[in-house]
VEXTI-539948 format. One record per atom (N, C-alpha, C): residue in one letter; x, y negated, z negated. Coordinates in steps of 0.2 Angstrom, whole numbers, padded with zeros to 4 digits, always signed. Each point is the difference from the previous one (the first is absolute). Layout:
! residues N
aXYZ...
END
This chain:
! residues 298
m+0406-0506-0626m+0005+0004+0003m-0003+0001+0008p+0005-0001+0004p-0002+0001+0007p-0002+0007+0002a-0005+0001+0005a-0003+0006+0001a+0006+0004+0004e+0004-0003+0004e+0005+0003+0004e+0007-0002-0002a+0005+0005+0001a+0007-0002-0001a+0002-0004+0005i+0005-0004-0001i+0004-0004+0005i+0006+0004+0002a-0001+0002+0006a+0004+0005+0003a+0006-0004+0004q-0001-0006+0002q+0005-0003+0004q-0001-0008+0000t+0005-0004-0001t-0001-0007+0001t+0003-0002+0006s-0003-0006+0002s+0002-0003+0007s+0000-0008-0002l+0006-0002-0002l+0001-0007-0001l+0004-0004+0005p-0001-0006+0001p+0003-0004+0005p+0007-0002-0001f+0004+0005-0003f+0007-0001-0001f+0004+0006+0003p+0007-0001+0001p+0003+0006+0003p+0000+0006-0005l-0001+0006+0003l+0000+0006-0004l+0007+0002-0001f+0002+0000-0006f+0007+0002-0001f+0001+0008-0001r-0005+0003-0003r+0000+0007+0000r-0007+0003-0002r-0002+0005+0002r-0006+0004-0002r+0002+0007-0003g-0001+0001-0006g+0002+0006-0003g-0006+0004-0001k+0001+0006-0004k-0006+0004-0001k-0006-0003-0003v+0002-0005-0005v-0005-0003-0004v+0000-0008+0001r+0006-0003+0001r+0000-0007+0000r+0002-0003+0007d-0004-0006+0001d+0002-0004+0006d+0004-0006-0003v+0005-0001+0004v+0005-0005-0003v+0001-0005+0006y-0001-0007-0002y+0000-0005+0005y+0006-0005-0001d+0003-0002+0005d+0006-0005+0000d-0003-0007-0001l+0002-0003-0006l-0002-0007-0001l+0006-0005+0001g+0006+0003+0003g+0006-0004+0001g+0005+0002-0005n+0000-0004-0006n+0005+0001-0005n-0002+0006-0005t-0007+0001+0000t-0003+0005-0004t-0004+0005+0004l-0003+0005-0004l-0004+0005+0003l-0007+0000-0003l-0005+0001+0003l-0007+0001-0003l-0001+0008+0000m+0000+0003-0005m-0002+0007-0001m-0007+0001-0002v-0004+0004+0004v-0007+0001-0001v-0001+0008-0001a-0002+0002-0005a-0002+0007-0002a-0007+0001+0003t+0000+0004+0005t-0007+0003+0003t-0003+0005-0005d-0005+0003+0002d-0003+0005-0004d+0001+0007+0004r+0005+0000+0004r+0002+0006+0003r+0003+0005-0005i-0001+0006+0001i+0004+0005-0004i+0003+0006+0004s+0006+0002-0002s+0003+0005+0003s+0002+0006-0005a+0001+0005+0003a+0002+0006-0003a+0003+0005+0005f+0006+0003-0003f+0004+0004+0005f+0002-0004+0006d+0001-0006-0001d+0003-0005+0005d-0005-0001+0006v-0007+0001-0002v-0005-0001+0005v-0005-0005-0003v-0002-0005+0004v-0005-0005-0002v-0007+0003+0001l-0004+0000-0005l-0006+0004+0000l-0006-0005+0001s-0006+0002+0001s-0006-0004+0001s-0006+0003-0003p-0004-0004-0003p+0000-0007-0001p+0005-0002-0006g+0001-0006+0000g+0005-0003-0006g-0004+0000-0007i+0003-0002-0005i-0002-0001-0006i-0002-0007-0002p-0006-0002+0000p-0002-0007-0001p+0004-0003-0007d+0003-0006+0002d+0003-0004-0006d+0006+0003-0002k+0003+0006+0003k+0006+0003-0002k+0006-0005+0001g+0000-0004+0005g+0005-0004+0002g+0001-0005-0006a-0006-0003-0002a+0000-0005-0005a+0003+0003-0007c-0002+0006-0001c+0002+0004-0006c+0007+0001+0000l+0003+0002+0005l+0007+0001+0001l+0004-0007-0001t-0002-0005+0003t+0003-0006+0000t+0000-0003-0007q-0005+0000-0004q-0001-0002-0006q+0004+0004-0005m+0000+0007+0001m+0004+0004-0005m+0007-0002+0001s+0003+0000+0006s+0007-0002+0002s+0002-0006-0004n-0005-0006+0001n+0002-0006-0003n+0000+0000-0007f-0004+0004-0003f+0001+0001-0008f+0006+0003-0001w+0003+0005+0003w+0006+0004-0001w+0006-0005+0001f+0000-0004+0006f+0005-0004+0001f+0001-0005-0005d-0005-0003-0003d+0000-0004-0006d+0003+0003-0006h-0002+0006-0001h+0002+0004-0006h+0007+0002+0000l+0003+0001+0006l+0007+0002+0001l+0004-0005+0002s-0002-0006+0000s+0004-0006+0003s+0007-0001-0004d+0000+0003-0006d+0006-0001-0004d+0006+0005+0002v-0002+0005+0004v+0004+0005+0002v+0004-0002+0006i-0004-0002+0005i+0003-0002+0007i-0005-0005+0003p+0003-0005+0004p-0005-0004+0004p-0004+0003+0005n-0006-0002+0002n-0004+0003+0005n-0001-0005+0005h-0004+0002+0005h-0001-0003+0007h-0005-0005+0000l-0004+0000-0006l-0006-0005+0000l+0001-0007+0001a-0003-0004+0004a+0001-0007+0001a-0007-0003-0002i-0006+0002+0002i-0006-0003-0002i-0005+0005+0000t-0004+0001-0006t-0005+0005-0001t-0007-0003-0001d+0000-0007-0001d-0007-0003-0001d-0002-0003+0007i-0005+0002+0003i-0003-0002+0006i-0001-0007+0001r-0001-0004-0006r-0001-0007+0000r+0006-0004+0001a+0006+0004-0001a+0006-0004+0002a+0003+0002+0007y-0004+0004+0004y+0002+0002+0006y+0001-0006+0005p+0004+0000+0005p+0000-0005+0005p-0007-0002+0003k-0001-0006+0002k-0007-0002+0003k-0002+0005+0006e+0005+0002+0004e-0002+0004+0006e-0003+0007-0002l+0001+0002-0006l-0003+0006-0002l-0006-0001-0004q-0002-0006-0002q-0006-0001-0003q-0007+0003+0003p+0000-0001+0007p-0006+0002+0004p-0001+0008-0001h+0005+0003-0002h+0000+0008-0001h-0001+0002-0007a-0001-0005-0004a+0000+0002-0007a-0005+0006-0002k-0005+0000+0003k-0005+0006-0002k+0003+0006+0001l+0003+0001+0006l+0004+0007+0001l+0006+0001-0004l+0004-0006-0002l+0006+0001-0003l-0001+0000-0008r-0005-0002-0002r-0001-0001-0008r+0001+0007-0003g+0005+0001-0005g+0001+0006-0004g+0004+0005+0003r+0001+0000+0007r+0003+0005+0003r+0007-0002+0004s+0002-0006-0001s+0006-0003+0003s+0004-0003-0004v+0007-0001+0002v+0005-0004-0003v+0004-0002+0005i+0003-0006-0002i+0006-0003+0004i+0006+0002-0003v+0005+0003+0004v+0006+0003-0003v+0006-0003+0004e+0006+0001-0003e+0006-0002+0003e+0002+0004+0006k+0003-0002+0005k+0003+0004+0005k+0007+0003-0003l+0000+0006+0000l+0006+0004-0002l+0003+0005+0005k+0006+0002-0001k+0003+0005+0004k-0002+0007-0003p-0005+0004+0002p-0001+0006-0004p+0006+0005+0000l+0001+0003-0006l+0005+0005-0001l-0003+0006+0003p+0004+0004+0004p-0003+0006+0004p-0001+0006-0004v-0001+0000-0007v-0001+0006-0004v-0006-0002-0004e-0004+0005-0002e-0005+0000-0005e+0003+0002-0007c-0002-0003-0005c+0003+0002-0006c-0005+0003-0005i+0000+0006-0001i-0005+0004-0004i+0003+0002-0007a-0004-0001-0005a+0001+0002-0007a-0005+0005-0001r+0003+0005-0003r-0004+0006-0002r+0001+0001-0008g-0006+0000-0003g+0000+0002-0007g-0003+0007-0002y-0003+0002+0005y-0004+0007-0001y+0002+0004+0006l-0001+0007-0001l+0001+0004+0006l-0006+0002+0004s-0001-0004+0006s-0006+0001+0003s+0002-0001+0008g-0005+0001+0004g+0000-0002+0007g+0006+0004+0004s+0004-0003+0004s+0005+0003+0004s+0006+0002-0005g+0000-0004-0006g+0005+0002-0004g-0001+0007-0003w-0006+0002-0002w-0002+0006-0003w+0001+0006+0006k-0002-0002+0006k+0001+0005+0005k+0007+0002+0001e+0005-0005+0000e+0007+0001+0001e+0003+0004-0007y-0003-0002-0005y+0003+0003-0007y-0002+0008+0000k-0006+0001+0003k-0002+0007+0000k+0005+0005+0004k+0002-0004+0006k+0005+0004+0004k+0007+0000-0002s+0002-0005-0003s+0008-0001-0001s+0002-0002-0007g-0005-0002-0004g+0002-0002-0007g+0002-0007+0000t-0001-0004+0006t+0003-0007+0000t-0006-0004+0003v+0001-0007-0001v-0004-0005+0003v+0004-0005+0003c-0001+0000+0007c+0005-0005+0004c+0007+0002-0001g+0001+0006-0001g+0007+0003-0001g+0003-0001-0007i-0004-0003-0005i+0002+0000-0007i-0002+0006-0004p+0005+0003-0002p-0002+0007-0004p-0004-0002-0007l-0005+0004-0001l-0004-0001-0006l+0000+0006-0004p-0001+0000-0007p-0001+0006-0004p-0004+0005+0003k+0001+0006-0002k-0004+0006+0002k-0007+0000-0004d-0005+0003+0003d-0006+0001-0003d-0004-0006-0001l+0001-0005+0004l-0005-0006-0001l-0007+0002+0004v-0005-0003-0002v-0007+0002+0003v-0002-0006+0004e-0005+0001+0004e-0003-0006+0004e-0003-0005-0005s+0001-0006+0002s-0002-0006-0004s+0004-0001-0006q+0005+0003-0002q+0004-0001-0006q+0003-0006+0000k+0001-0003-0006k+0004-0006+0000k+0007+0002+0001l+0004-0004+0004l+0007+0002+0001l+0004-0003-0006p+0006+0004-0001p+0004-0002-0005p+0003-0008+0000q+0000-0002+0006q+0002-0007+0001q-0003-0002+0007t-0001-0007+0001t-0003-0002+0006t+0005+0001+0006l-0002+0002+0005l+0004+0002+0006l-0001-0006+0005f+0005-0002+0003f+0000-0004+0006f+0001+0004+0006t-0005+0000+0004t+0000+0005+0006t-0002-0004+0007p+0005-0003+0003p-0002-0005+0006p-0002+0004+0006s-0003-0003+0004s-0002+0003+0007s+0001-0005+0005t+0000+0003+0006t+0001-0004+0006t-0007-0004+0001k+0001-0006+0004k-0006-0003+0002k-0002+0001+0007a-0005+0004+0001a-0002+0002+0007a-0006-0005+0003e+0002-0003+0005e-0005-0004+0004e-0006+0004+0002t+0001+0006+0002t-0005+0005+0002t+0002+0007-0003g-0005+0004-0002g+0001+0007-0002g+0002-0001-0008h+0003+0005-0002h+0001+0001-0007h+0007-0003-0003d+0000-0003-0006d+0006-0002-0003d+0003+0007-0002e+0007-0001+0000e+0004+0006-0002e+0004-0001-0007n-0001+0004-0005n+0004+0000-0006n+0007+0000+0002i+0004-0004-0003i+0008+0000+0001i+0003+0000-0007t+0006+0002+0000t+0004+0000-0006t+0003-0007-0002f+0002-0001-0006f+0003-0006-0002f+0006-0002+0005d+0004+0005+0001d+0006-0001+0005d-0002-0002+0007q-0005+0003+0002q-0003-0002+0007q-0003-0007+0000c-0003-0002-0006c-0002-0007-0001c+0006-0005+0000a+0005+0002-0003a+0006-0004-0001a+0003-0001+0007s+0000+0005+0004s+0003+0000+0007s-0005-0005+0005i-0006-0001-0002i-0004-0004+0004i+0000-0008-0002v+0000-0001-0007v+0000-0007-0003v+0007-0002-0003g+0004+0005-0001g+0006-0002-0003g+0000+0003-0008r+0005+0002-0003r+0000+0003-0006r-0002-0005-0006k+0003-0006+0001k-0002-0005-0006k-0007-0002+0001r-0003-0001+0006r-0007-0001+0000r-0004+0005-0002a+0002+0007+0002a-0004+0005-0002a+0000+0001-0008e+0006-0001-0003e+0000+0000-0007e-0005-0005-0003f+0000-0006+0003f-0005-0005-0003f-0007+0002+0001l-0002+0003+0006l-0006+0002+0001l-0002+0005-0004r+0004+0005-0002r-0002+0006-0004r-0001-0003-0007d+0004-0005-0003d+0000-0002-0007d-0007-0004+0000v-0001-0005+0005v-0006-0004-0001v-0006+0004+0001t+0000+0005+0004t-0006+0004+0001t-0002+0004-0006i+0005+0002-0004i-0002+0004-0006i-0002-0005-0005r+0003-0006-0001r-0002-0005-0004r-0008-0002+0001l-0001-0001+0006l-0007-0002+0002l-0005+0005-0002y+0002+0006+0002y-0005+0006-0001y-0001+0001-0008e+0005+0000-0004e+0000+0001-0007e-0004-0005-0003k+0001-0006+0002k-0004-0006-0004k-0007+0001+0002a-0002+0001+0007a-0007+0001+0002a-0003+0006-0003a+0004+0005-0001a-0003+0007-0002a-0002-0001-0008k+0004-0003-0003k-0001-0002-0008k-0006-0004+0000f-0001-0005+0004f-0006-0004-0001f-0006+0004+0002a+0000+0003+0005a-0006+0004+0003a-0002+0006-0005l+0005+0003-0003l-0001+0005-0005l-0005-0003-0006a+0002-0006-0002a-0004-0003-0006a-0007-0001+0002r-0001+0000+0007r-0007-0001+0003r-0003+0006+0002g+0003+0006-0001g-0004+0006+0001g+0002+0003+0007i+0005-0003+0003i+0002+0003+0007i+0007+0002+0000i+0002+0006+0003i+0006+0002+0001i+0002-0002+0007i+0006-0003+0001i+0002-0001+0007i+0006+0005+0001a-0002+0005+0004a+0004+0006+0001a+0006-0002+0004d-0001-0004+0005d+0005-0002+0005d-0002-0006+0004t+0004-0003+0002t-0002-0006+0004t+0006-0002+0005k-0002-0004+0005k+0005-0002+0005k+0000-0008+0000f+0007-0002+0001f+0001-0007+0000f+0004-0002+0007e-0001-0006+0003e+0003-0002+0005e+0004-0007-0001f+0005-0001+0003f+0004-0006-0002f+0003-0003+0007g+0000-0007-0001g+0003-0003+0006g+0006-0005-0003e+0003-0003+0005e+0006-0004-0001e-0001-0007+0002r+0001-0005-0004r+0000-0007+0002r+0007-0002+0004a+0000-0005+0003a+0006-0002+0004a+0006-0001-0004d-0001-0001-0007d+0006-0001-0004d+0002+0007-0003g-0003+0005+0002g+0002+0007-0003g-0004+0002-0006t-0005-0004-0003t-0004+0002-0005t-0005+0005+0002i+0000+0006-0004i-0005+0005+0001i-0006-0001-0003v-0006+0000+0003v-0006-0002-0002v-0005+0006+0000l-0005+0001-0004l-0005+0005+0000l-0005-0003+0005m-0003+0005+0004m-0005-0002+0005m-0005+0005+0002d-0004-0002+0004d-0006+0005+0003d-0005+0000-0006e-0002+0006-0001e-0005+0001-0006e+0004+0004-0005i-0003+0000-0006i+0003+0004-0006i-0005+0002-0004l+0001+0007-0002l-0004+0003-0006l-0007+0000+0001t-0002+0001+0006t-0007+0001+0002t-0002+0007+0001p-0006+0002+0001p-0002+0007+0001p+0003+0002+0007d+0002-0004+0005d+0002+0002+0006d+0008+0001+0000s+0003-0002-0005s+0007+0001-0001s+0003+0004-0006s-0005+0002-0004s+0001+0004-0006s-0004+0005-0001r+0002+0005-0005r-0005+0005-0003r-0002-0003-0007f-0007-0001-0001f-0002-0002-0006f-0005+0005-0003w+0002+0003-0006w-0004+0005-0003w-0003-0002-0006p-0006+0002-0002p-0003-0002-0006p+0003+0004-0006l+0002-0004-0005l+0004+0003-0005l-0004+0005-0004a-0007-0002-0001a-0004+0004-0004a-0001+0007+0003q+0001+0001+0006q-0001+0006+0003q+0006+0004+0002y+0006-0003-0002y+0006+0003+0002y+0002+0006-0003a+0002+0005+0004a+0002+0007-0002a+0005+0002+0005a+0007+0001-0003a+0005+0003+0005a-0002+0007+0002g+0003+0002+0006g-0001+0007+0002g-0005+0000+0006k-0002-0005+0002k-0005+0000+0006k-0001-0007+0003g-0003-0001+0005g-0001-0006+0003g-0005-0004-0004q+0000-0007+0000q-0003-0004-0004q-0006-0004+0003p-0005-0002-0003p-0005-0004+0003p+0003-0007+0000s-0002-0004+0005s+0004-0006+0001s-0005-0006+0002f+0004-0006-0001f-0004-0006+0002f+0003-0003+0007d+0003+0005+0004d+0004-0002+0006d-0003+0004+0006k+0004+0000+0005k-0003+0003+0006k+0000+0008+0000q+0002+0002-0006q+0001+0008+0000q-0007+0003+0001y-0005-0004-0003y-0007+0002+0001y-0002+0001+0007l+0002-0005+0004l-0001+0000+0007l+0004+0006+0004r+0006+0000-0002r+0004+0006+0003r-0003+0006-0002d-0002+0001-0006d-0003+0007-0002d-0006+0001+0004w-0004-0005+0002w-0006+0001+0004w+0002+0002+0007l+0005-0003+0003l+0003+0001+0006l+0002+0007+0001e+0003+0003-0005e+0003+0006+0000e-0005+0006+0001t-0007-0002-0002t-0005+0005+0001t-0003-0001+0007q+0002-0005+0004q-0003-0001+0007q+0004+0004+0005p-0003+0002+0006p+0003+0004+0005p+0004-0005+0004w+0006-0002-0002w+0003-0006+0003w+0008+0002+0000d+0003-0002+0005d+0007+0002+0001d+0005-0006-0002k-0003-0005-0003k+0004-0006-0002k+0003-0004+0006t-0003+0000+0005t+0002-0004+0006t-0006-0005+0002p+0001-0006+0002p-0006-0004+0002p-0004+0003+0005p-0007-0002+0000p-0003-0003-0006p-0002+0004-0006g+0000-0003-0005g-0002+0004-0006g-0008+0001+0000p-0002+0004-0005p-0007+0001+0000p-0004-0006-0003p-0006-0001+0002p-0003-0006-0003p-0001+0001-0008l+0001-0005-0003l-0001+0000-0008l-0008+0000-0001s-0002+0004-0005s-0007+0000-0002s-0001-0006-0004a-0007-0002-0001a-0002-0005-0005a+0003+0002-0007e-0001+0006-0002e+0002+0002-0006e+0008-0001-0001v+0004+0002+0005v+0007-0001-0001v+0002-0008+0000v-0003-0004+0004v+0001-0007+0000v-0002-0003-0007a-0006+0002-0003a-0002-0003-0006a+0005+0003-0006g+0002+0006+0001g+0004+0003-0006g+0007-0003+0000t+0003-0001+0006t+0006-0004+0001t+0000-0007-0003q-0005-0003+0002q-0001-0007-0002q+0000-0001-0007k-0004+0005-0003k-0001+0000-0008k+0006+0001-0003r+0005+0004+0002r+0006+0002-0003r+0005-0006+0001y+0000-0004+0005y+0004-0006+0001y-0002-0005-0005f-0007-0001+0000f-0002-0006-0005f+0001+0002-0007e-0001+0006-0002e+0001+0002-0007e+0007-0001-0002a+0005+0002+0005a+0007-0001-0002a+0002-0007-0001y-0003-0005+0004y+0001-0007+0000y-0002-0002-0007e-0007+0002-0002e-0003-0003-0006e+0004+0003-0006r+0002+0006+0000r+0004+0003-0006r+0006-0004-0001l+0004-0001+0006l+0006-0003-0001l+0000-0008-0001t-0004-0003+0003t-0001-0008-0001t-0004-0002-0006g-0004+0005-0002g-0005-0002-0006g-0006-0004+0002k-0001-0001+0007k-0005-0004+0002k-0004+0003+0006p-0006-0002+0001p-0004+0003+0005p+0003-0002+0007f-0001+0004+0005f+0003-0001+0007f-0005-0005+0003a+0002-0005+0003a-0004-0005+0003a+0004-0004+0005i-0003-0002+0006i+0004-0003+0005i-0001-0008-0001
END
């Protein structure tokens, strides 16, 4: 395991996009997506990173893309570094385990969130208005309670700052009603299949986020990362108890620590302690190992 996290990559290819976590390079007809070890919370990239986090996220996403491939096509083109083009081979040490080559797609401008439990921003809204993203819910639900049915709660995609929750009708006005209905239905199918699988392995997926892109022929394809600790709430089933916040395998541990710091949630964030780095890494790796049934390795 490397002593330091990989915070940023610098490869001799055109940089297509640098996100909070991923560096994406333009290979012409495809993209090279590299997951660094950067970690963000409250929309701020923090330091130091979490060693091998990028590889863990990449391999967990690949596992889920394979498991859910019967629901919808995905953007993966090549995942085995031995099959990468020859111009990438000199960079194999950096890319191994943390990169994939993917299709070029036109990203749809909404994020598709599935909620199976009442938590996070949904719980905050419910306490105020009895709704989640404008959807009325039964009275007297408690924090972390399983919802009567899976909710589709889209949000905007913000390049900077916070994504904003929107209603289904607002989503339809952005992408068109027929497409919004498709996104709603496939998001719920993906979530429910994954949640059933995870539950059998001792993990509750409380909620998760999916992103989709469109091929030139109009086919909608699942893209980016899926069902990782960065895009989901993972709770240990054995410790689950409705009526309070839950222990987690995701970034909630980090967020909870940040809430104890004298910080106004604007950059730069407070430096992460060695204990927080190690604790975050441990949770990511344990989630991977529980879900896949094999030890994490690059």
